N, C-alpha and C positions, 0 to 999 in steps of 0.2 A: 092652196099655198102649202108648203110646208112651215111647220111652225118652228120658227127658229129663235124662238125666244125661250125655251126649254135649253138647258147646259148640256153640252154634247154627252151623252152614256157612256161612250167609250173614253173615258176621261182616267184618268189619275196621270196626264199628260199637263203640263203647261200650255197654255195657249202660245200658237203659231205667232212669231214674230213677224210675219207676212204673209198671207194667206193667199195671194195670187191677185187680188182686187177685182173690180171688175173686168180685168183682162182673160182671169183663168177659165171663167164658163165659156166663153168664145172659143178658146185655145182647146178645152176639154171635148167641146162638140167637132170640132175640128178633124181631133185624133178620132172620135168616133165615128165619122163621116169618112176617114182616111179606112179605117178596119172595115166597117161595111162594104167599100167599094174593092177591096182586098179580097174580100168573100163573096164577092158577086160579079165580079168580072172575069174576061179571056181574053187578056191583053197579047199584042202580037210580039216577037222575041225581042225586037227594036225598044217597043215600050217597056217591056221586063228590064231589060239592061238600062233604060234609063232611069227606071224608078228606083234600081238597086243603088244608083250613084247618089239619087236625091235622096231616099233614105238613108243612106251613110253618110251623108253631108250634115243630114238633121240629126243624126246620133251624135256627131263632132261637134255640132254644135250645143248640143245639151250636156255633152259629157263632163266640162268644166263644174257642171252646178248639182253634180249628185250630191246626197246631203246623208244624214243619219235619219233615223227612221221618226224622232220627234219634230222634224223639220221638213217634213214631208208633207205636201197639200192634200193630194189625193188622198181620199176617204174621211177627210175633217170638213170639207165642206156641204154642211149639212142644208144648205141653202140651193144645192144642184143636185139634179138627177143623178142617182146612184151615189150619192155623198162626195160626186166631182170625180170619182175614180172610173177610167175608161173599161177595167175588167168585169165591173159590175152593171147587171143589168139595171139602165137608168129608171126606176122606179120613181114616183113622184108622190107624196102621201097627201091627199087631201082632206081626210078627216084623222085626228088622232087623239084619243083619250089615254088614261092611265092602264085601262086593259083589252084595248080594242083599237085597231086602226084600218084605214080603207084608203087604197092608192089605184094608182094606175101605172101602166107599164107597157111600151110597145117593143119587141124584140126585133131588129132590124135581120138584114142578110146575113151579116157576119155571126149571127147566132142559128143560122140554117144548119139542121140536121140530115135533111132531105125530103124533099116529095111537098115542100111547101110548110113544113113542120119544121118546129124548134127543135134543137137538139136537147137529147133527155139531159143532159149533165146540165145544161143552164138553168133548170128547174129547181133542180135543189140549190146551186149556187142564189137565186132568188128568194127562194123560203129561208134560207139559213141567214140573208141578210136582212128579210122582213121581220121573221121574229125575232130575231138578236136584236133587231133595233126596238121594238116593243117589248120584248122583255126587261129592258135596261130602263125604261121609262118611268116614269112615277116618285122619283126618289127612291128608286131600289139601288142595292149596290151592284155591282158588276157582276154579270154571270156569263158564261159562254155554254157552248153547245156542248151537250154529251151526248145525243142520239137526236137523228131525225131520219123521218121516213116520208115519201113521197110515192104517193098512188097517181098514178097515170090513166086519166080518166076518158080522154079524148083528145085529139089533134091539138096542139098549140099551136097557131099558126101566124108566121112570120109577117113583119110589117101590118100589123093590127092589132088596134086598142084594146087592151086586155082590163079586167079589174081584179087587183090583188086584194085579200082580206086576211086579217091575223085576230087573233084571240087568246087571252091569255084563260085556260081553262082552271086551273087550280096552283096553288102554292101549298108545298109543302116543305116548311124548315127551308133548306137550302135550295130545293129541286123547283122550279118551275115549269109547267107543263102547258104548252102553247099549241092552237091548230090554226091551219090557214087554209085556203080556196083561193085558185086563178080562176077567172072567167072568163070566156068569152061571149058577150050577149048572156042569155040564159043557160048556156052551156057551159058546164063544169068540166075544165081542162085535167084540173089536177088538184089534189090537198096533199095535206101535210100535218103530220104532227111531230112535235119535238120537245124534248128535256133539256130545260137550261139548268146548269149547276152555279149557283153563285159561289165566287171565289173566295177563297178563305182566306187571310191576312199573309200579304207577301206573296201570293201567287200571281202569275203577270198575266 
């Protein structure tokens, strides 16, 4: 399970006045399933027309609840896969330490690049999220990505359980050097190295 006792490292933001409660998780899962179905189906014209109308109706239903960034729930629910943000791969952390973490992730058809493989652009997104999460744990001050390099070692399959690992290699002043690996069983799918830079006072 995700460790929710650690304060959100992506703060200097006030707590949410409303975090979506128990209803927010199923809502995001429904959105993820819709994304997956849009990316993995070939519906006929009449279904496309009906879906266009229904999606437009849902957009109108949500439009009155637009809010500023400080009140947004997606990205703030650390108890949910991908912090409850449908854009992020739904990683779930199973082990967390001050300088390492281990988790699992499953890319659905929404992330398909072709021929059963995850789109190459989704892997830097995953590593940036996971390495960025780790580098701000352990009471460290907030840092942001300065450099990220990803090596593609083998095909990353969709609809398959994968293991994600990350580690802080060293810290030099404001600089934090991290590495990560994505594994399918014993097969290394990709690995990454990143540099994260601690923000100066007043930097957003």
